[in-house]
C-alpha positions in Angstrom: 19.2 -126.1 81.0 17.8 -126.2 84.6 15.2 -123.5 85.3 16.9 -122.9 88.7 19.7 -121.1 86.9 17.5 -118.9 84.8 17.8 -115.8 87.0 21.6 -115.9 86.6 21.3 -116.4 82.9 18.8 -113.5 82.6 21.3 -111.1 84.3 24.3 -112.4 82.2 22.4 -112.3 78.9 21.3 -108.7 79.6 24.9 -107.8 80.2 26.2 -109.6 77.1 23.6 -108.2 74.7 24.3 -104.7 75.9 27.8 -105.0 74.5 27.0 -107.6 71.8 29.4 -106.5 69.1 32.3 -106.4 71.5 31.5 -109.7 73.1 30.9 -111.4 69.8 34.5 -110.6 68.7 36.0 -112.4 71.7 36.3 -116.2 71.0 36.3 -117.1 74.7 32.8 -115.6 75.0 31.4 -117.5 72.0 30.3 -120.5 74.0 28.7 -118.3 76.6 26.8 -116.4 73.9 25.5 -119.7 72.5 24.4 -120.8 76.0 22.7 -117.4 76.4 20.8 -118.1 73.2 19.8 -121.5 74.6 18.5 -119.9 77.8 16.4 -117.4 75.8 15.1 -120.3 73.7 14.1 -122.7 76.5 12.7 -119.9 78.6 10.2 -119.1 75.8 11.7 -115.7 74.8 11.4 -116.4 71.1 11.7 -112.9 69.7 14.7 -112.1 71.9 16.2 -115.4 70.8 15.6 -114.5 67.1 17.1 -111.1 67.5 20.2 -112.3 69.3 20.9 -115.3 67.1 20.3 -113.4 63.8 22.8 -110.7 64.9 25.4 -113.2 66.0 24.9 -115.3 62.9 25.6 -112.3 60.6 28.6 -111.3 62.6 30.1 -114.8 62.8 29.5 -115.6 59.1 31.7 -112.6 58.3 34.3 -113.3 61.0 34.4 -117.1 61.2 32.8 -118.4 58.0 29.5 -120.3 57.5 31.0 -123.7 58.5 32.6 -122.7 61.8 31.2 -124.7 64.7 30.3 -121.5 66.5 28.4 -120.2 63.5 26.5 -123.5 63.2 25.8 -123.5 67.0 24.1 -120.1 66.8 22.3 -121.1 63.6 20.8 -124.0 65.5 19.0 -121.6 67.9 18.1 -119.2 65.1 16.2 -122.2 63.6 14.5 -122.8 66.9 13.4 -119.2 67.2 12.2 -119.1 63.6 10.1 -122.2 64.3 8.7 -120.9 67.6 7.6 -117.7 65.9 5.4 -119.7 63.5 7.5 -119.7 60.4 8.2 -123.4 59.9 9.0 -123.1 56.2 11.7 -120.5 56.8 13.0 -122.5 59.8 13.2 -125.6 57.5 15.7 -123.8 55.3 17.9 -122.7 58.2 17.8 -126.2 59.9 18.4 -128.1 56.7 21.4 -125.9 55.9 22.8 -126.3 59.4 22.4 -130.1 59.3 24.1 -130.3 55.9 27.0 -128.3 57.1 27.3 -130.2 60.4 27.3 -133.5 58.5 30.2 -132.3 56.3 32.2 -130.5 59.0 31.5 -132.6 62.2 30.5 -136.0 60.7 27.1 -137.8 60.7 27.6 -139.2 64.3 28.5 -136.0 66.1 26.0 -135.1 68.8 25.5 -131.6 67.3 24.8 -133.2 63.9 22.2 -135.4 65.5 20.7 -132.4 67.3 20.2 -130.8 63.9 18.7 -134.0 62.5 16.2 -134.1 65.4 15.3 -130.5 64.8 14.7 -131.0 61.1 12.5 -134.0 61.8 10.4 -132.0 64.3 10.1 -129.3 61.7 9.0 -131.8 59.0 6.4 -133.0 61.5 5.1 -129.5 62.0 4.8 -129.1 58.2 2.7 -132.3 58.0 5.4 -134.3 56.3 5.0 -137.2 58.7 6.6 -140.0 56.8 9.7 -138.0 56.1 9.8 -137.0 59.8 9.3 -140.6 60.9 12.3 -141.8 58.8 14.6 -139.1 60.1 13.5 -139.5 63.7 14.0 -143.3 63.5 17.5 -142.8 62.0 18.4 -140.1 64.7 17.3 -142.3 67.6 19.2 -145.2 66.3 22.4 -143.1 66.2 21.7 -141.5 69.6 21.2 -144.9 71.2 24.5 -146.2 69.8 26.5 -143.1 70.6 24.9 -141.6 73.7 23.2 -144.6 75.2 19.5 -145.5 75.6 19.1 -143.5 78.8 20.7 -140.2 77.7 18.3 -137.2 77.8 18.8 -136.5 74.1 18.0 -140.1 73.2 14.8 -139.8 75.3 14.0 -136.5 73.5 14.2 -138.4 70.2 11.9 -141.1 71.6 9.4 -138.5 72.6 9.5 -136.8 69.2 9.3 -140.1 67.2 6.2 -141.0 69.3 4.6 -137.6 68.5 5.1 -138.3 64.8 3.7 -141.8 65.1 0.7 -140.4 66.9 0.2 -138.0 64.0 0.2 -141.0 61.7 -2.4 -142.6 64.1 0.0 -145.4 65.0 -1.0 -145.0 68.7 0.1 -148.5 69.9 3.6 -148.0 68.6 3.7 -144.5 70.2 2.4 -145.9 73.5 5.2 -148.5 73.6 7.9 -145.9 72.9 6.6 -143.4 75.3 6.2 -146.0 78.1 9.8 -147.1 77.8 11.1 -143.5 77.5 9.1 -142.4 80.5 10.4 -145.2 82.7 14.0 -144.3 81.7 13.4 -140.6 82.3 11.9 -141.2 85.8 14.9 -143.3 86.7 17.5 -140.9 85.2 16.0 -137.5 85.6 13.3 -138.0 88.3 9.5 -137.8 88.4 9.3 -134.0 88.5 11.8 -133.2 85.8 10.1 -131.3 82.9 11.2 -133.9 80.4 9.6 -136.7 82.4 6.4 -134.7 82.8 6.3 -134.0 79.1 6.6 -137.8 78.4 3.9 -138.4 81.0 1.5 -136.0 79.4 2.2 -137.3 75.9 1.6 -140.9 77.0 -1.7 -139.8 78.6 -2.8 -138.2 75.3 -2.0 -141.5 73.4 -3.9 -143.5 76.0 -6.9 -141.3 75.5 -6.6 -141.8 71.8 -6.6 -145.5 72.3 -9.9 -145.3 74.2 -8.3 -145.6 77.7 -9.2 -142.3 79.3 -9.2 -143.6 82.9 -5.6 -144.8 82.6 -4.7 -141.4 81.1 -6.4 -139.6 84.0 -4.6 -141.8 86.6 -1.3 -141.2 84.9 -1.8 -137.5 85.0 -2.9 -137.5 88.6 0.1 -139.6 89.8 2.8 -137.9 87.8 1.7 -135.8 85.0 1.8 -132.2 84.1 0.8 -130.7 80.8 3.7 -129.8 78.5 4.5 -129.4 74.9 4.3 -132.5 72.8 7.7 -132.3 71.1 11.1 -131.0 72.1 14.1 -129.8 70.2 17.5 -130.4 71.5 
């Protein structure tokens, strides 16, 4: 979600949440409510995300059922918010449940299922379960490359997150190779100044520093880097 559109989403989200129960009962508004949750999530408003998604999740479980795609869509952002608020163990339960339901309802290759798989892998990484995270990231990126293509932003997100886990396992050379390839693709597809490209640049600089190449890391940051979070959910 492009930050340029955030002011519009801020105004729309405020309007929707003021009449949440009414809006939640109108199916044509469901997709907009899910995007409003995404806006709150990516703009760093974790508590607001948690409050909105928890309310919608309860409403839609009753009205639509636990396996409805809209219920699962809002559960995805409830998992994000729970993680961002520092409760990874609780988030793991939400994300695992969402992934299991999406695999059953949508199939293992659906982009939404792969999003949940990516999210679970990043949560496992946060919990220090690096080998499990690695296996899930490797499986997810394999599917995303096949279904979405190697240059798709979500495939590049998986590459970034796999490299983060490899760095946590101190496999820095493998992480460097993955990040270098992903950064080159991101620069070509998204541009040098896109937040995803800058995230990859900073993560590659951190890996170069860990490999004992601080001057290369500094040059990379100067020519195109900007500090960002090491992992990303999508």
